N, C-alpha and C positions, 0 to 999 in steps of 0.2 A: 800421440796426436798426429793425425794424418794431415798432409798439406792439401789445401783446396786446389782442385784441378780447374784451370781456366775453361770457361765454356767455349764450345766450338765457335759460336758467334755471339757478339755483344754489340751494344749500341751506346754511344755517348752523346748527350746533348749538352752543349755549353752555351751559356749566355754571356755576352760581353759587349761593351759599347764600341764596336768596330765597324768600319765602313767597308766598301767593296775592295779598296786597295789592300787593306790589311788581310782580308780573307783570301784574296788572290795570292798575296805574298806567302801565305802559309801553305800554298799548294792546293787550295780547295776549289772545287767548281762553285760558281757564284750565281745567285739569282735574286730578283726582287720578290719579296714575300708579302702577300696581302695578309695583314695581321688579324683584322677583325672585320665583321660586316656592320658598318656604321661607324660611330664615333669610337676612338681608340681608348681602351682601358687595359692596362697591363695585365690585371687579374683576369679579364675576359679572354685575352690572348692565351693565357696559360690554361684556362678552362677549356677553350676550344681545342688546344693541342691534346689535352687528355681525352676528350670525347670524340675527336675526329669528325666533328660536325658542328654546324653553327647556324644561327638565324640572326636576323637583324636585331639590333639592340631594342628597336621599338616594338618587337614582337614579344619581348619579355614583359612580365607584369611590372618590373622595375628596370629601366634602361641600364642603370649602373649596377655592376656586380657588387656583392657584399664585400666588406673588408676581410681579407684573408691574411693569415700570418703563420709562420712555422713555429711549432712548439715542440722542442726536443723532449724526448721521454727517456726515462731510465732504461738502460739495456741497449741503447744505441739506435733506437727507432725514433719516430716523430709523428706528429699529427698536425693537421691544418685547422687552425681556429677559424670558425665561420663556415666550415665545410657543410654543415647541415643546412644553413641558409642557402648556400649555392646549389645544393641538390634540390631543395624545395622550389627554388626559382626556376631551375631547369625543367623540373617536372611540370610546371605550369606553362611552359613555352609550347607553341603549336608545332612541335616536332619531337621525335624521340631523341632526347639528349641524355647522355649518361656520363657526367664528369667522373674522371678516374678510370675510364674504360681501358685506356692504354696500359697503365701499370697493372691493372687487374688481370689482363690477358698475358702478362709476362710471367713465366714461371719463377716463383720466389719473390715477386714484386720488384720494385725499383729502389734505387739508392740516390742520396743527394749529398754533394760535397760543396761546402762553402766556408766562409770565414766568420760569419756573424749571423746568429739566428734572427736578429732584428732586420737584417737585410736579405733574408732567405725566402723572399716571396716566390722565387723561381722553383722552390721545392714543390710548389703546387703541381708542376708537370710530372713529379715522381709519385704523386699520391694515388692510391687505389680508390675504388668506389666508396669505401668507408672513410676516406680522408686520411688513411694511415700511410706513412712512408716507411718502407721496410727497414732501411738503414740510413742513418744520418751521421755525417762526419764533419765536424767544425774544428777549425784551427787557424793557424797563421797562414798568410799568403804564401810564404816560402815553402810550406809543407804541402800545399794544395796539389801539385802534380803527383807527389808520392801517394797522397791519400786517394786521389782519383784512380791511380793504378791499382791500389790495394782493393778498392771497391769493385773494379772491373774483374778482379780475380774470383769474386764470389757473387756478383750481381750481373745479370745480363743486360740491364738497362740502368745507366747512371746519368743523373742530371747534375751539372756543376755550374757554379758562378765564377767567372774569371774576372780579374781586376781590369780596370781601364788603362789607357795609355800604352806606353812601350812595354810595360811589364805584362799586360794581358796579351799583347801581340806576340811577344816572345814565348809566352806560355802556350799559346795556341799553336805556334810553330813547332814547339817541342812535342806537343800532344799529337800533331799530325805526323811528325817524323817517326815517333815511337809507336804509331798505330799498328796493331797486329793485323795480319791478313784477313782475319774474320771479324774485324771491328769496323763498325759504321760510325763515322764522326759527323755530327751535324752542329753547325754554329749558327746562332740566331742573335741578331743585333738587339741589345738591351736598351730600351728607351723608357724614360719615366713618364708619369702622368703629365698632362698639359703640353705634350709635344705632338708634332706631326708624325704620329706613329702608325698611321693606317698602312704605310708601306715601310718594310724593314729589309735590311740586307740579310741574306742567309747564304750559308756555304755548306758544302758536303764533301766528304772524302770517303771512298770505298764503294761508291755506286758503280754499276757496270759502265764501262766506257773509259776513255782516257781522262786523266785528271786535267784540271784547268779548263773546264767547259762551262757553258751556260746551263742553268737548271731550268726545268720546266715540268709540267704535269698535265694529265688529261683534264684536270679540273679547270685549268685556265686555257689550255690549247694555244698558248702564246709563248714564244721563245723568250727565255729570260724571266719568266713570271711563274710563281707558284703560290700556294695558299697555306696558311698555318694548319688547316685541317689535313693537309697532305702528309704531315709528319707521322701521324699515328699509323696509317696503312703502310707507309714506307718502312717504319721500324718493325712492325709486326711481320711483314713479309720477309724482311731481312732475317729476323730471328726464327722464321719458320713457324710462327704462331698463326692460327686462323684469324682472319679479319672479320669482326662482327658486322652484321648487316646494318647496325646503327651508324657505322662509320661511313661518311659521305665523301671523304677525301679520296684522292687517287695517289698512286705511287709516284714519288719524285723520280725524274729521269734526267740524264745528261743529254744536252742537245749539241748545238754547234760550238765552234771555238769561242772562247771568252773574249769579248770586246768590252773592256771596262768603260770606255767613253760612251758607247752605245747604251749600256745599262744605266749609267748615271743620267744620260739624257732621257731615257725612258722614265726613270723615277721622278726626275724634275718635271717632266711633262705631265705625268699622271697626277701630280700633286696640284696642278693649277687648272686643269681643264674643267673640273667641276664648278669652280668659282666663276668661270668665264662664260658659262652657258647663258644665263639670263641676261647679263650685260651685252653679249653678242647679239642676242635677239632684240634687245632694246635699242642698240645702235642701228641695227638694220631697219627696224620700223621707224625710228626717228629720221633716218636718212630718207626713207620713202616719203614721210610726211613733209620734209623740207623740199623734196623734189616736187611734190604736189602743190605746195604753196607757191613755189617759184613759177610753176606753169599755170597757176589758177586763172590768169587773165586771158589765156589763149586756149579755147576748147580743144582744138586738135592736139596741141602739145600736152594738155592735161590728160587727154585720153591715152596718149602714148605713155605718159608717166604712170598712169594707173596700170596699163597692161604690162609694161616693163617691170614695175615693182611687184605686181601680183605673180607673174611668172618667175621673176627673180627670186622671190622668197621660197618658192618651191624648188629652186636649184640649190638651196642652202646645204643639203647633205654633201653635194659635190664641192661646193665652194669652201666648206669647212675643212675638207681634206687638204686644201692647198697650204694653209699655214701649219697644219699638222705635220707636214713634211719638213718644215724648217724651224718649228718651235720658236716663234718670235715673241717679243714682249707683247703685253696685252693690247696697247694701242695699235701696234702694227697688225696684230691678228684681227682686231675688229675692223680696221680699215680694209684689210685684204678681203675679208668675207663680204663686206658691203660692196666694194668695187667689183668683185667677182660675180656676186649675185645680180647686180644691175646690168653688168656687161652681158652676162649670159641671158638674162631676161630680155634685154633690148635686142640681142641678136636673134633669139628665138622668135620674137614678135616681128622682126623685120624679114626674116627668111621664110617663115611659115605664115600663110594667110590666116586671118581671123576666121573661125575660132579654133585653129589647129596648133597654136603655139605650144600647148601643153604636151604635144607629142614628144618634143625634144627632151624635157626633163623626165617625162615618164619612161623614156628609153634609157637615158643617160644615168639616172640615179641608181636604178637596180643594177645596171651593167657595172658601174663603178664599185658598188658594194661587192658584187660577185668577183670582179677582178682583184680587189683588195684582199678578199678572203682567200682566193686561190693562190695568189702570189705571196701571201703572208707578209705584206708590206706594213700592216698594223696602222694604216692611216685612219681608218674609221675609229679604231680604239683610241687613237691619240687625238681625235678631233673633239670639238666641243659638243658634237651631236652623237658621240660614241657611247659605249656602254658604261664608261667610268669605272674601271677596275679599282680605283682607290677606295670606293665604298664597299668593295668586296662582295657585291651581289651578283655581278655578271662580268665576265672577262672577255667574252668574244660574242660574235653574232650581232644581231640588230637589237638595240635597246627598245624598251617599251615606248619611248618618246617618238620613235619613227614608224612603228608598225602600222598604226591606223592612218598616219599621214601618207605613207607609201600606198596604201589601199586607195585612198582618195585620188592621189596623183595618177596612178595607173589607170583607174577607171575613167578619169577625165581625159587621159591621153587616148584611150580607146574611143571615147565619145567624140573627141576631135577628129580622129581618123574616119569615123563613120558619119560625120556631119552630113546633113540632108538624108538622114537614115529613115528606115521604115522598120516596123516590127516584123522581122523575118528571120528565118533560121541562120542566115549568114551573119547577121548582127549578133545573134545569141552565141554562135560559135566563136566570134571574135572576143566577146566578153568573157566567155568561159575559158577560152585558151589563155588569155592574159591573166585571168585570176589563178588558173592552175600554175602558170609559170611563177607568179608572185608567191603563191602558197609554197611552192618548192623552195624558193629563195629564202622565205622567212622561216621555213620549218626545217630545212636540211641542217644536220649537225655541223657540217663543214661551212655553212654559209650564215643563215640567220639564227638558227638554233632557238626558235621560239615556238612553243606549243600554242600559246595564245594567239600568236600571229597567224597560224594556220586556221584556227577557228574563226577569227574575225574576217580574214580574207575570204574564206569559203562562204561565210554568212553574207558578206557584202556582195560577192559575186553572184550568189544564188538569188538574192533580191533583185539585182540588176538584170539577171538573165530572165527571171520570171516576168519582169515588167516589159522585156523586149519580145517575149514569145507571143506570136499571134493568138488571138482569141481571148476569151474571158478567163479570169482567175478561177481555177478549179481546186478541189481538195487535193488532187494528185500533185498539182504544181506547188501548192502550199506545203505539202508533206515533203516534197523534194527540197524545198528551201530550208525546212526545219532540220532535216537529217543530213544536209550537205556538210555541216561542220564535223559530224561523226565520220562521214566518209573521208573527209580530209585527215582526220586523226589516224584512220586506218592506213591511208597512204603514207602519212608521216612515219608511222611505226615501221612500215616496210622499208622506206628510204633510210630511216635511222639504223635499222638492222643491217641493211645492205652496204651503206656507205661508212658507217661509224662502228660497225661490228658490235652494236648494242651498247656503245658507250656514250651515246648522245644524250642531250638534255631530256628528251622525252623518255628514252629507255631508262635513264637513271632515276627519274622522278616518278614515273607511272608504271612502266612495264616491270621494273624490278621491285615494286612495292610488295612487301611480304604478306599483307593482309588488307582487309577493308579498312582497318584502323589506320594503316599508313596512308591510304588514299584520303581518308577523312582528315588526317593531319595536313596533307597537302592542301586540301580545299580550305580548311580553317586558317592555315597560314596565309594563303593568298588573300582571303577576304578580310582577315585581320589587318594585313598590310595595306589593302585597298582602303579600308576604313581609316587607318592612320593617315594615308595620303590625302583623303578627303578633308581632314582637319588641319592640313599642313599649310601654314602661311596664308597666301591669298587664294588657295585652291577652292575654298567654299564659294567665294565670290565668282571666280572663273567658272566653276561648275554650274552655278545658278544662271549666269549669263549664257553659257552654252546651251543649257536646257531651254531657256526662254527663246533663244535664237532658233533652236531646232523646232520648237513648237510653232513659232511664227512661220518658219519656212515650209513646214508640212501643210499648214493651213493655206498658204499663198503660193503653192508650188507652180501653179500656172503663170502667175505674175513673174516669178523668179526666172522662169525659162522663156519669157517673152522675147528677149533679145535674139534667141535662136528659134523663135516661132514654135516653141513647145516641142522641139526635136525629141523624139522618143529616146534616142541614145543618151542625150544629155540628161534628160529626166531620170533615166535608169541609173546613170552614173552618179548623179547627186544623191538619189535615194540609197544606192548601194554604199556610197561613201559614208552616209550618215548611219546606216545599219552597221557598218564595220566599226564605227566609233562607239556605238551603243553596246554592241556585243563585246568589243574589246574592254570596255569599262566593267563588264560583268564577269569576264574570264581571266583578266590579268591582275597581278598583285599591285600594279600601279593604278588600277581602278579609274578614277575620273580623269586622270592625265590623258588617257587615250581618247576619251570623248572630247575633251577640250582641244587636243591637237587635231582631231578629225574636223571639228567645227571650224577651227582656225583655217585649216587647209581648204575646206569648202568655201569659207569666206574669200580666200584668195582666188579660187576658181570663179566664184560669182563676180568678184570685182573685175576680173579679166573679161568675162562675158558681157558685163554691163558697160564696157568702154569700147564699143566697136569703132573701127575707122569710119570716117564720114561717108565713104563710098558704099557702106553696107546699109541695109534697110533701116529706117528709123533715124531720128535726129539725136545728136548728142544732148541737146537741151531736154528732150523728153526722158532721157535716161537719168 
């Protein structure tokens, strides 16, 4: 009998209930891992690891994955009970998902080492596309390290379950110390159902770079943050196996020096920002209402309160970054956002004459987003208006909640700067220039990373530009407005290829699509997600109110712009902002959210316009 020769390279994935400190003590580089997209299910995490891709839980025909279990077979292998249901469920998802793809691409398949078949759910990560595990080793906890070593001699990929507590930490340390030069060790925190498992601790040893670093990947483009779908491409590239096109994750990399306190702060912050979004907005609007009630008896004071509140609400993206830097408790965060918004709103109104106060937030908000992205301070990501990585859908750039609101804000800022405008080329150039800058910010892979943002900004800008162009509306102008989003996508593709080397959001989702079927999957996934958002909580009511308000505004546009005497720039900005919201609802997977946000922002703009100081034409009573 010949002795098995150890493979040149191998990979070991271990699951254990360990935190950042224990992973770091074992000498691993550490990062925060986004486990799933949507609600956490341990089985879904394992399926996502095997397929290297994922979609939101709401995109599946059934949000919860089927029950899976390890079933040992005679001869040393095993199979996963419920695998057929998992494959059928993945097949009906609006994206090409292949559970078991990781082990299927490893020569000889993968192996699993554990102590009890009943607790061997993590063996799912070692299953091939047919649900078969090539080798299974079960036994006592004391023999687990020896059994893992034996499996690594004949299998290039091994998945193992380590015990919890000090025993698991000591075992991880021994595995890291005994790691061969060609072995990649990946550790993933094991958490059960019913826990806050959307974010997990993960560690790695063997990656290029010095040990004891922070982990990251191009999936997240954030230091200290990676995704579960990044494990498959990392392992396959390590083993020298080709990475299938179905795999959407990116290779895990080591970044800067490991700062455990900073990573713990990041995880704690990301777990709370999602739940604070709506309460923060509610406190801000309630504070504005209280201010209006307090000033109700004095018309000049009431007008100042309206203007300060309307402008202040549009300062919210900047105001939300302030508590993001210090991560306070919820009451302090809400109070900080309210005070910052009203202070900035009042200063803008005091320093810039009506109706030009919108210029201040229209300049400051995009600049703050750009500065945060370029400096890698992660303030937008940590804020209540950020992309919310805990949900696993987006880790960087501008979230859908801000895209249409930014379009409204920038167009309003341009209209304020052009006030007392005329329909002339100078005004058109100002609108187009501002729209182009915003489209680059929202679309660039290093800044906003939003394909839909480019489309809606281009559409809104085109509508505003056409309305400001002298002369009557012609077919040529209408055609320009229609094709402008396509031109924006072409520009985005060039920017993406030039600045992100083809690794940006647009390149990854559209330019790298293998066929028309892939593009169809992208569209289906987006519209299915948008339809799901439309049925979510109070969104049906909010959408209906937004549509009614939009219809009424279009019918009475002359009345709405009467405070500025029907100024062409303001009329164009309002129309362009509404167009951006409508188009955003049609092209983004958040669907109606973008329309509701745009209409809300337009309401703030109109509130400001309808509360001019007494020295301006018209009386406050008539307004």
